[in-house]
N, C-alpha and C positions, 0 to 999 in steps of 0.2 A: 182422669186416668193419668195425665201427664204429671200432676202433682204427686201422685203415688210413686211414680218412677223417680222423681227427684228426691223424695223422702227416702226411698230405698237406696239410692246412690249415696246420699248423704250418710245414711246409716252404715253402708259398706265402707265408706272412707273413714268414718269414726272407728269402726271395728278394726280396720287395717292399720290405723294409726296406733291403736293400743297394741296390736300384734307386732308392729315394727319395734315398739319400745321393748316388748317382751323378747323379741328376737335379738335385739342389740344387747339386752341384759344377759341372755343366754350365751352370747358370743363374747362376753367380757374377757379381756386378755388375762390369762392366767400365767403363772410363773413358768410353767413347763412349755417349752417350745419343741415341737416334734421335728418334722422335716419341712423342706421348702414347699412341697406339694400341699400339705395340709395347711400350712400358713397362707399360701396363695388362695386356697379355697375359702378359708376363714375371712380373708380380706375381701374376696368377691361377695361373700354373703353379707358382710358388714356394709359394703358399698351399696348393695341392692336394698337393704333395709334403710340405710341412711337416705338414699335418693328418694325412696318411696315416702319416707317421713317428710322430706322437703315438699314432695308433691301434695301430701295431705295438708300440710300447714298452708301452702300457697292456695289450695282449693278452699280451705276454711276461711282464710283472709278475704278471698274473693267474695264469699257470701256475706261478710261483715262490712266491707268497705262500701262507702257511699258511691252510688253510680256516677256522681259528678266528677270524681277523680279519675279522669280518663288515663292520664299518664301512669298512675299507680296500678290501675286495672290492667293496662297493657303489659307492664313489667311483671305483674303477677301471672298473667296468662303465659307469657314467655317463660317465666321460671317454672311454672307447672308443666309446660310442654317439654322443656329441656330435661327436667328431672324425670318425667315419664319415659322419655327416650333413653336416658342414662340407666334407668332401672331395667329397661328392656335389654339394653346391651350387656349389662352385668349378668342378667339371667341367662342370656344366650352364651355368654363367655364361659360360664361355669361348666356346662357339658363339653364345650370345645376344649377347655383346659384339661378335663379328665381324659378326653380322647387323645390329646397330644401327649399326655404323660404315659398313657397306656401304649401309644405307638413308639415312644422312646424306649420303654422297658422291653418291648418285643424286638 
């Protein structure tokens, strides 16, 4: 049962890796710049996708690296944890930014 959970989690990370690349391609910078609010939202979305992409890469490298390399494994775990928390903070910041802009407009 535990191996099935690990395979499902690995598959989820792989799918989210592909989705992050697709999201970054959709948010590719175009010539037209709108206003500061939309630009800030676009940056927060890009940061969320980029940090999650770093998490996916660190997670994948942890699966590949030999267990004898303790220093590398520890730095990969720290990188994965930091990128996970940075992704969470960007996702939380997006609605807070929209709320702040709406409050300034009113």
